[in-house]
C-alpha positions in Angstrom: 27.1 50.2 43.4 23.6 48.5 43.6 20.4 49.2 42.4 17.1 48.9 44.3 14.7 47.0 41.8 11.1 45.9 41.6 11.6 44.1 39.3 15.0 42.7 37.3 13.3 41.7 34.6 13.1 45.1 33.3 16.6 45.5 33.0 18.1 42.3 32.8 17.0 38.7 31.5 17.1 36.0 33.3 20.4 35.0 31.8 22.2 38.1 32.7 22.3 37.0 36.5 22.6 34.4 38.6 21.0 33.9 42.1 23.2 33.6 45.3 23.4 29.0 45.9 25.1 27.4 49.4 26.5 24.8 47.0 27.0 26.9 44.0 30.3 29.6 44.1 31.3 31.8 41.8 33.6 30.7 38.9 36.0 33.2 36.8 33.5 32.4 34.0 30.8 33.8 35.7 32.8 37.1 35.1 31.9 38.3 31.5 32.3 42.2 31.6 35.0 43.7 30.0 37.4 45.2 33.1 37.1 49.0 33.6 40.9 50.6 33.9 41.6 51.2 37.1 43.9 49.1 39.5 41.7 46.9 40.3 42.1 42.7 40.0 38.4 42.0 39.9 35.1 43.7 40.3 31.4 42.1 41.7 28.4 43.5 40.7 25.6 42.4 42.4 21.9 43.5 43.8 19.4 42.9 46.1 16.0 41.7 43.9 12.7 42.4 45.3 9.0 41.6 44.2 5.7 41.8 46.1 3.1 39.8 44.8 -0.2 39.7 46.1 -1.3 36.1 46.9 -5.1 34.6 48.0 -4.1 34.6 51.1 -1.9 38.3 51.7 1.6 39.1 50.0 4.5 37.1 48.9 7.6 39.2 49.0 10.8 37.5 47.1 13.7 38.4 48.5 16.9 37.6 46.3 20.5 38.4 46.3 22.0 38.1 42.8 25.3 38.6 40.9 24.9 40.3 37.4 27.3 38.1 35.1 28.1 41.3 32.5 28.5 43.9 34.8 31.0 41.9 36.7 34.8 41.5 35.5 38.3 40.4 36.0 41.8 41.1 34.7 42.7 37.9 33.2 46.1 39.0 33.8 46.0 39.0 37.4 43.2 36.9 38.6 43.7 33.7 41.1 42.0 31.7 43.2 42.4 34.0 46.5 41.0 36.9 44.9 37.8 34.6 43.5 36.9 33.8 47.1 37.2 37.0 47.8 35.0 38.1 45.4 33.0 35.6 46.2 32.7 36.8 49.7 31.3 40.2 48.2 28.4 37.7 46.9 28.2 36.5 49.9 27.7 39.2 51.8 24.5 40.4 49.3 22.4 37.4 50.7 23.7 38.1 53.9 21.7 41.4 53.9 19.1 39.6 51.8 18.5 37.7 54.8 18.7 40.6 57.1 15.9 42.2 54.9 13.8 38.8 55.1 14.0 39.0 59.1 12.8 42.8 58.7 9.5 42.2 56.6 8.5 39.1 58.5 7.5 42.3 61.2 6.3 44.5 58.8 2.9 45.9 59.6 0.7 47.3 57.1 -3.4 48.0 56.4 -2.7 48.2 52.1 -0.6 47.2 49.7 0.7 50.7 49.3 1.6 51.0 52.9 3.5 47.3 52.6 5.6 48.8 49.5 6.4 52.1 51.1 7.9 50.2 54.2 9.4 47.4 52.0 11.2 50.2 50.2 12.4 51.7 53.5 13.8 49.3 55.4 15.3 48.0 51.7 17.1 51.6 51.8 18.1 51.0 55.0 19.1 47.3 54.5 21.2 48.0 51.2 23.3 51.6 53.1 24.3 48.7 56.0 25.0 46.2 52.9 27.3 48.9 51.3 28.7 50.1 54.1 30.0 46.4 54.7 31.1 45.8 51.5 33.8 48.7 52.1 34.3 47.8 56.0 35.7 43.9 54.2 37.5 45.8 51.5 39.5 47.9 53.8 40.0 45.7 56.7 40.9 42.9 54.0 42.5 45.1 52.0 41.1 43.9 48.7 42.1 40.3 49.6 45.9 40.9 50.6 45.8 41.0 53.8 45.5 36.8 54.1 44.8 36.8 58.1 42.0 39.5 57.3 40.8 37.9 54.8 40.7 34.0 56.6 38.7 35.7 59.9 36.4 37.8 57.8 35.9 34.5 55.4 34.8 32.7 59.1 32.6 36.1 59.9 30.9 36.3 57.2 29.7 32.5 57.2 28.8 32.8 60.7 26.5 35.7 60.0 24.8 33.6 57.5 24.5 30.6 59.7 23.1 33.2 61.9 20.6 33.5 60.0 19.3 30.4 58.7 16.1 31.1 59.2 15.8 33.5 56.6 16.9 31.3 53.7 14.2 31.1 52.2 13.9 33.5 49.6 10.0 33.8 50.0 8.1 35.7 52.7 4.9 35.6 53.0 2.8 38.1 54.5 
């Protein structure tokens, strides 16, 4: 479940989430939520954070991939490193789509703050829907990490797609 938020601070404190970092993979200790009563090993809760700040020279758009500790959970009896790697890829997909959103933002034309905000909302909605669809395809194709061959293919695919958007790894987009 992904919810658009203009300011995470409105409903989460900074100690409730972590930002995606290339050199800091998730650990099972990051999954602090209470497990749901369903047949799943783990669940990753994430979002794309978007904020717009006026600067002296225009606007700074901040776009971050975030992971929520307390709504992400694990079933301690079933966890292993394969499942953790699968859950990491869900978080990596959030970063992939955050980069796609940053790329789209670079080309936004606007004449006012309200127009900029409206256009960014529209772009966010498009990216959010695409990301949800991609997450579902990933889960279905890998059978939730149980199809090892497909999981390896997706691992490489996601990494390659993120690297292809390295020009957009900076969380700040100056407009």
